[in-house]
OpenMM code with the backbone's topology and positions (N, CA, C; nanometers):
from openmm import Vec3, app, unit

residues = "MET LEU VAL GLY LEU PHE LEU ALA GLU LEU LEU ARG GLU TYR VAL GLN TYR ARG THR THR GLU THR ARG LEU GLY SER VAL SER GLY ARG LEU HIS PRO GLY MET THR VAL LYS GLU VAL LEU ASP ILE ALA LYS GLU PRO ASP PHE LYS THR ASN HIS GLY VAL GLU ASP LEU TRP TYR TRP ASP ALA SER GLU HIS GLN GLY GLU LEU ARG LYS VAL LEU HIS LEU MET LEU THR LYS GLY HIS TYR ALA LEU SER VAL ARG PHE GLU GLY GLY VAL VAL THR ASP ILE TRP ALA GLY VAL ASN".split()
positions = [
    Vec3(-8.7021, 0.2273, 0.7814),
    Vec3(-8.7469, 0.2771, 0.6530),
    Vec3(-8.6275, 0.3118, 0.5628),
    Vec3(-8.5283, 0.3839, 0.6171),
    Vec3(-8.4110, 0.4198, 0.5379),
    Vec3(-8.3328, 0.2976, 0.4946),
    Vec3(-8.3245, 0.1993, 0.5828),
    Vec3(-8.2529, 0.0764, 0.5472),
    Vec3(-8.3236, 0.0083, 0.4309),
    Vec3(-8.4553, 0.0085, 0.4319),
    Vec3(-8.5325, -0.0504, 0.3229),
    Vec3(-8.5073, 0.0201, 0.1910),
    Vec3(-8.5046, 0.1536, 0.1944),
    Vec3(-8.4756, 0.2308, 0.0730),
    Vec3(-8.3340, 0.2049, 0.0237),
    Vec3(-8.2420, 0.1985, 0.1147),
    Vec3(-8.1015, 0.1703, 0.0838),
    Vec3(-8.0899, 0.0349, 0.0136),
    Vec3(-8.1513, -0.0673, 0.0714),
    Vec3(-8.1463, -0.2021, 0.0128),
    Vec3(-8.2200, -0.2079, -0.1200),
    Vec3(-8.3301, -0.1358, -0.1317),
    Vec3(-8.4045, -0.1322, -0.2576),
    Vec3(-8.3201, -0.0698, -0.3686),
    Vec3(-8.2452, 0.0357, -0.3359),
    Vec3(-8.1590, 0.0992, -0.4361),
    Vec3(-8.0447, 0.0062, -0.4762),
    Vec3(-7.9860, -0.0620, -0.3810),
    Vec3(-7.8807, -0.1586, -0.4147),
    Vec3(-7.9356, -0.2684, -0.5059),
    Vec3(-8.0556, -0.3147, -0.4787),
    Vec3(-8.1181, -0.4170, -0.5625),
    Vec3(-8.1465, -0.3626, -0.7024),
    Vec3(-8.1972, -0.2406, -0.7100),
    Vec3(-8.2249, -0.1791, -0.8404),
    Vec3(-8.0971, -0.1668, -0.9230),
    Vec3(-7.9895, -0.1227, -0.8586),
    Vec3(-7.8619, -0.1104, -0.9288),
    Vec3(-7.8113, -0.2461, -0.9762),
    Vec3(-7.8276, -0.3476, -0.8943),
    Vec3(-7.7841, -0.4823, -0.9318),
    Vec3(-7.8637, -0.5323, -1.0529),
    Vec3(-7.9937, -0.5116, -1.0512),
    Vec3(-8.0781, -0.5550, -1.1629),
    Vec3(-8.0391, -0.4805, -1.2904),
    Vec3(-8.0136, -0.3512, -1.2792),
    Vec3(-7.9714, -0.2729, -1.3952),
    Vec3(-7.8390, -0.3261, -1.4506),
    Vec3(-7.7447, -0.3539, -1.3640),
    Vec3(-7.6142, -0.4069, -1.4046),
    Vec3(-7.6305, -0.5412, -1.4755),
    Vec3(-7.7058, -0.6332, -1.4163),
    Vec3(-7.7250, -0.7670, -1.4754),
    Vec3(-7.7989, -0.7565, -1.6090),
    Vec3(-7.8937, -0.6641, -1.6195),
    Vec3(-7.9646, -0.6428, -1.7450),
    Vec3(-7.8683, -0.5952, -1.8530),
    Vec3(-7.7779, -0.5070, -1.8169),
    Vec3(-7.6772, -0.4582, -1.9116),
    Vec3(-7.5869, -0.5719, -1.9565),
    Vec3(-7.5425, -0.6551, -1.8640),
    Vec3(-7.4580, -0.7695, -1.9011),
    Vec3(-7.5298, -0.8622, -1.9979),
    Vec3(-7.6545, -0.8924, -1.9695),
    Vec3(-7.7329, -0.9803, -2.0565),
    Vec3(-7.7502, -0.9182, -2.1947),
    Vec3(-7.7789, -0.7893, -2.1979),
    Vec3(-7.7967, -0.7196, -2.3256),
    Vec3(-7.6686, -0.7211, -2.4079),
    Vec3(-7.5551, -0.6956, -2.3428),
    Vec3(-7.4277, -0.6970, -2.4154),
    Vec3(-7.3974, -0.8354, -2.4725),
    Vec3(-7.4269, -0.9391, -2.3965),
    Vec3(-7.4062, -1.0752, -2.4460),
    Vec3(-7.4914, -1.1040, -2.5679),
    Vec3(-7.6146, -1.0594, -2.5649),
    Vec3(-7.7056, -1.0784, -2.6776),
    Vec3(-7.6617, -0.9972, -2.7987),
    Vec3(-7.6225, -0.8734, -2.7735),
    Vec3(-7.5801, -0.7832, -2.8810),
    Vec3(-7.4557, -0.8375, -2.9508),
    Vec3(-7.3601, -0.8858, -2.8759),
    Vec3(-7.2335, -0.9295, -2.9358),
    Vec3(-7.2544, -1.0407, -3.0378),
    Vec3(-7.3526, -1.1254, -3.0156),
    Vec3(-7.3811, -1.2328, -3.1099),
    Vec3(-7.4477, -1.1864, -3.2378),
    Vec3(-7.4971, -1.0650, -3.2386),
    Vec3(-7.5660, -1.0112, -3.3555),
    Vec3(-7.4776, -0.9202, -3.4409),
    Vec3(-7.3598, -0.8868, -3.3905),
    Vec3(-7.2678, -0.8005, -3.4653),
    Vec3(-7.1745, -0.8849, -3.5504),
    Vec3(-7.1347, -0.8299, -3.6642),
    Vec3(-7.0405, -0.9013, -3.7506),
    Vec3(-6.9634, -0.8016, -3.8369),
    Vec3(-6.8455, -0.8412, -3.8832),
    Vec3(-6.7679, -0.7534, -3.9708),
    Vec3(-6.8492, -0.7138, -4.0944),
    Vec3(-6.8292, -0.5896, -4.1359),
    Vec3(-6.8987, -0.5369, -4.2523),
    Vec3(-7.0187, -0.4510, -4.2170),
    Vec3(-7.0619, -0.4550, -4.0917),
    Vec3(-7.1753, -0.3716, -4.0506),
    Vec3(-7.1334, -0.2258, -4.0481),
    Vec3(-7.2297, -0.1376, -4.0704),
    Vec3(-7.2032, 0.0059, -4.0662),
    Vec3(-7.2193, 0.0578, -3.9234),
    Vec3(-7.1737, 0.1797, -3.9017),
    Vec3(-7.1895, 0.2459, -3.7719),
    Vec3(-7.3374, 0.2511, -3.7343),
    Vec3(-7.4233, 0.2890, -3.8280),
    Vec3(-7.5667, 0.2983, -3.8001),
    Vec3(-7.6237, 0.1625, -3.7598),
    Vec3(-7.5844, 0.0574, -3.8286),
    Vec3(-7.6346, -0.0769, -3.7952),
    Vec3(-7.5925, -0.1167, -3.6535),
    Vec3(-7.4692, -0.0859, -3.6174),
    Vec3(-7.4215, -0.1174, -3.4824),
    Vec3(-7.4988, -0.0357, -3.3795),
    Vec3(-7.5191, 0.0914, -3.4058),
    Vec3(-7.5948, 0.1765, -3.3129),
    Vec3(-7.7392, 0.1279, -3.2974),
    Vec3(-7.7984, 0.0824, -3.4056),
    Vec3(-7.9355, 0.0310, -3.3990),
    Vec3(-7.9453, -0.0899, -3.3073),
    Vec3(-7.8414, -0.1723, -3.3047),
    Vec3(-7.8427, -0.2950, -3.2240),
    Vec3(-7.7883, -0.2697, -3.0836),
    Vec3(-7.6730, -0.2036, -3.0749),
    Vec3(-7.6007, -0.1943, -2.9472),
    Vec3(-7.6225, -0.0632, -2.8725),
    Vec3(-7.6807, 0.0367, -2.9374),
    Vec3(-7.6967, 0.1698, -2.8789),
    Vec3(-7.5598, 0.2369, -2.8614),
    Vec3(-7.5584, 0.3536, -2.7992),
    Vec3(-7.4332, 0.4293, -2.7826),
    Vec3(-7.3360, 0.3536, -2.6923),
    Vec3(-7.2073, 0.3527, -2.7302),
    Vec3(-7.1078, 0.2865, -2.6455),
    Vec3(-7.0761, 0.3682, -2.5206),
    Vec3(-7.0142, 0.3023, -2.4242),
    Vec3(-6.9703, 0.3718, -2.3032),
    Vec3(-6.8494, 0.4606, -2.3313),
    Vec3(-6.7633, 0.4188, -2.4238),
    Vec3(-6.6431, 0.4940, -2.4597),
    Vec3(-6.6190, 0.4827, -2.6095),
    Vec3(-6.5622, 0.5880, -2.6664),
    Vec3(-6.5191, 0.5870, -2.8066),
    Vec3(-6.3784, 0.6440, -2.8129),
    Vec3(-6.2950, 0.5855, -2.8958),
    Vec3(-6.1628, 0.6422, -2.9218),
    Vec3(-6.1399, 0.6424, -3.0726),
    Vec3(-6.0528, 0.7320, -3.1156),
    Vec3(-6.0206, 0.7422, -3.2571),
    Vec3(-5.8696, 0.7393, -3.2728),
    Vec3(-5.8237, 0.6560, -3.3653),
    Vec3(-5.6807, 0.6459, -3.3953),
    Vec3(-5.6650, 0.6566, -3.5468),
    Vec3(-5.6675, 0.7789, -3.5984),
    Vec3(-5.6541, 0.7992, -3.7424),
    Vec3(-5.7768, 0.7488, -3.8168),
    Vec3(-5.7592, 0.6454, -3.8991),
    Vec3(-5.8712, 0.5910, -3.9766),
    Vec3(-5.9512, 0.4882, -3.8976),
    Vec3(-5.9074, 0.4611, -3.7773),
    Vec3(-5.9684, 0.3559, -3.6960),
    Vec3(-6.0455, 0.4158, -3.5780),
    Vec3(-6.1679, 0.3700, -3.5600),
    Vec3(-6.2480, 0.4061, -3.4435),
    Vec3(-6.2687, 0.2814, -3.3591),
    Vec3(-6.2541, 0.2944, -3.2290),
    Vec3(-6.2792, 0.1839, -3.1365),
    Vec3(-6.3922, 0.2240, -3.0439),
    Vec3(-6.4913, 0.1373, -3.0316),
    Vec3(-6.6046, 0.1592, -2.9435),
    Vec3(-6.6048, 0.0518, -2.8374),
    Vec3(-6.6371, 0.0911, -2.7131),
    Vec3(-6.6364, -0.0014, -2.6002),
    Vec3(-6.7670, 0.0081, -2.5213),
    Vec3(-6.8210, -0.1079, -2.4882),
    Vec3(-6.9331, -0.1185, -2.3952),
    Vec3(-6.8835, -0.2058, -2.2811),
    Vec3(-6.9063, -0.1646, -2.1591),
    Vec3(-6.8546, -0.2389, -2.0441),
    Vec3(-6.9597, -0.2395, -1.9333),
    Vec3(-7.0061, -0.3584, -1.8972),
    Vec3(-7.1088, -0.3704, -1.7931),
    Vec3(-7.0617, -0.3106, -1.6610),
    Vec3(-6.9314, -0.3100, -1.6363),
    Vec3(-6.8820, -0.2558, -1.5088),
    Vec3(-6.9169, -0.1087, -1.4925),
    Vec3(-6.9404, -0.0388, -1.6040),
    Vec3(-6.9776, 0.1026, -1.5984),
    Vec3(-7.1213, 0.1228, -1.5528),
    Vec3(-7.1952, 0.0150, -1.5362),
    Vec3(-7.3374, 0.0238, -1.5027),
    Vec3(-7.3682, -0.0402, -1.3671),
    Vec3(-7.2729, -0.0354, -1.2759),
    Vec3(-7.2930, -0.0949, -1.1440),
    Vec3(-7.3719, -0.0052, -1.0502),
    Vec3(-7.3803, 0.1242, -1.0783),
    Vec3(-7.4623, 0.2136, -0.9980),
    Vec3(-7.3827, 0.3090, -0.9108),
    Vec3(-7.4410, 0.4240, -0.8872),
    Vec3(-7.3772, 0.5296, -0.8086),
    Vec3(-7.3636, 0.4932, -0.6606),
    Vec3(-7.4635, 0.4287, -0.6041),
    Vec3(-7.4554, 0.3925, -0.4628),
    Vec3(-7.3397, 0.2954, -0.4388),
    Vec3(-7.3234, 0.1995, -0.5279),
    Vec3(-7.2108, 0.1057, -0.5158),
    Vec3(-7.0774, 0.1803, -0.5251),
    Vec3(-7.0702, 0.2828, -0.6109),
    Vec3(-6.9470, 0.3619, -0.6223),
    Vec3(-6.9183, 0.4344, -0.4922),
    Vec3(-7.0210, 0.4984, -0.4377),
    Vec3(-7.0047, 0.5745, -0.3138),
    Vec3(-6.9606, 0.4834, -0.1993),
    Vec3(-7.0157, 0.3637, -0.1956),
    Vec3(-6.9845, 0.2689, -0.0876),
    Vec3(-6.8612, 0.1837, -0.1167),
    Vec3(-6.7959, 0.2080, -0.2290),
    Vec3(-6.6770, 0.1326, -0.2698),
    Vec3(-6.7070, -0.0170, -0.2797),
    Vec3(-6.8218, -0.0491, -0.3404),
    Vec3(-6.8618, -0.1885, -0.3615),
    Vec3(-6.8457, -0.2303, -0.5071),
    Vec3(-6.7746, -0.1498, -0.5838),
    Vec3(-6.7564, -0.1794, -0.7258),
    Vec3(-6.6680, -0.3014, -0.7427),
    Vec3(-6.7114, -0.3908, -0.8286),
    Vec3(-6.6313, -0.5077, -0.8631),
    Vec3(-6.5461, -0.4733, -0.9841),
    Vec3(-6.4220, -0.5214, -0.9871),
    Vec3(-6.3338, -0.4879, -1.0983),
    Vec3(-6.3189, -0.6010, -1.1994),
    Vec3(-6.3491, -0.7218, -1.1632),
    Vec3(-6.3350, -0.8372, -1.2538),
    Vec3(-6.4692, -0.9065, -1.2706),
    Vec3(-6.4794, -0.9815, -1.3807),
    Vec3(-6.5971, -1.0628, -1.4036),
    Vec3(-6.7110, -0.9918, -1.4752),
    Vec3(-6.6799, -0.8863, -1.5502),
    Vec3(-6.7823, -0.8103, -1.6202),
    Vec3(-6.7800, -0.8419, -1.7690),
    Vec3(-6.8968, -0.8412, -1.8300),
    Vec3(-6.9044, -0.8594, -1.9747),
    Vec3(-6.8658, -0.7292, -2.0425),
    Vec3(-6.7833, -0.7391, -2.1436),
    Vec3(-6.7396, -0.6220, -2.2187),
    Vec3(-6.7451, -0.6527, -2.3679),
    Vec3(-6.7662, -0.5491, -2.4457),
    Vec3(-6.7758, -0.5607, -2.5908),
    Vec3(-6.6947, -0.4483, -2.6527),
    Vec3(-6.6142, -0.4810, -2.7521),
    Vec3(-6.5344, -0.3820, -2.8244),
    Vec3(-6.5547, -0.4031, -2.9736),
    Vec3(-6.5673, -0.2932, -3.0454),
    Vec3(-6.5855, -0.2989, -3.1906),
    Vec3(-6.4880, -0.2011, -3.2547),
    Vec3(-6.4186, -0.2487, -3.3573),
    Vec3(-6.3280, -0.1619, -3.4331),
    Vec3(-6.3911, -0.1320, -3.5690),
    Vec3(-6.3905, -0.0036, -3.6049),
    Vec3(-6.4397, 0.0412, -3.7349),
    Vec3(-6.3230, 0.0972, -3.8145),
    Vec3(-6.3239, 0.0715, -3.9429),
    Vec3(-6.2336, 0.1393, -4.0360),
    Vec3(-6.3192, 0.1840, -4.1532),
    Vec3(-6.3145, 0.3134, -4.1821),
    Vec3(-6.3980, 0.3672, -4.2887),
    Vec3(-6.5466, 0.3530, -4.2616),
    Vec3(-6.5856, 0.3533, -4.1354),
    Vec3(-6.7264, 0.3444, -4.0990),
    Vec3(-6.7857, 0.2045, -4.1052),
    Vec3(-6.6971, 0.1034, -4.1178),
    Vec3(-6.7418, -0.0355, -4.1281),
    Vec3(-6.6705, -0.1193, -4.0219),
    Vec3(-6.7437, -0.2115, -3.9601),
    Vec3(-6.6856, -0.2984, -3.8576),
    Vec3(-6.5800, -0.3891, -3.9200),
    Vec3(-6.4615, -0.3915, -3.8579),
    Vec3(-6.3556, -0.4818, -3.9023),
    Vec3(-6.3258, -0.5900, -3.7988),
    Vec3(-6.3452, -0.5609, -3.6699),
    Vec3(-6.3175, -0.6583, -3.5645),
    Vec3(-6.4151, -0.6406, -3.4501),
    Vec3(-6.4430, -0.7513, -3.3810),
    Vec3(-6.5311, -0.7514, -3.2648),
    Vec3(-6.4676, -0.8393, -3.1579),
    Vec3(-6.4618, -0.7889, -3.0355),
    Vec3(-6.4154, -0.8666, -2.9211),
    Vec3(-6.5228, -0.8603, -2.8148),
    Vec3(-6.5542, -0.9740, -2.7565),
    Vec3(-6.6561, -0.9757, -2.6523),
    Vec3(-6.6243, -1.0882, -2.5531),
    Vec3(-6.6590, -1.0651, -2.4280),
    Vec3(-6.6405, -1.1669, -2.3268),
    Vec3(-6.6306, -1.1066, -2.1888),
    Vec3(-6.6023, -1.1933, -2.0931),
    Vec3(-6.5909, -1.1525, -1.9535),
    Vec3(-6.4454, -1.1232, -1.9232),
    Vec3(-6.4199, -1.0085, -1.8576),
    Vec3(-6.2812, -0.9734, -1.8247),
    Vec3(-6.2375, -1.0389, -1.6959),
] * unit.nanometer
topology = app.Topology()
chain = topology.addChain("A")
for resn in residues:
    res = topology.addResidue(resn, chain)
    for name in ("N", "CA", "C"):
        topology.addAtom(name, app.Element.getBySymbol(name[0]), res)
């Protein structure tokens, strides 16, 4: 019974991770320079990380952050091959977008 629950949780985490990767791929194609912060949030939701460098804000979404707690505990986290998305804002408007697999 415990083995079944363990495997079910690993499967759930995998599905969540793959869903996040697919969503990021879809989102990246819908973003473009000139969009506002609100427009990006409406499409991409909250980023995994935000940084600020003066007038520039950088937002990052990374599928690797969604691999699941059980995988972290078991040291099964993969470090390469994840979809990632980065957006740079200046004055609240998108100036650059980077997306792809690391």
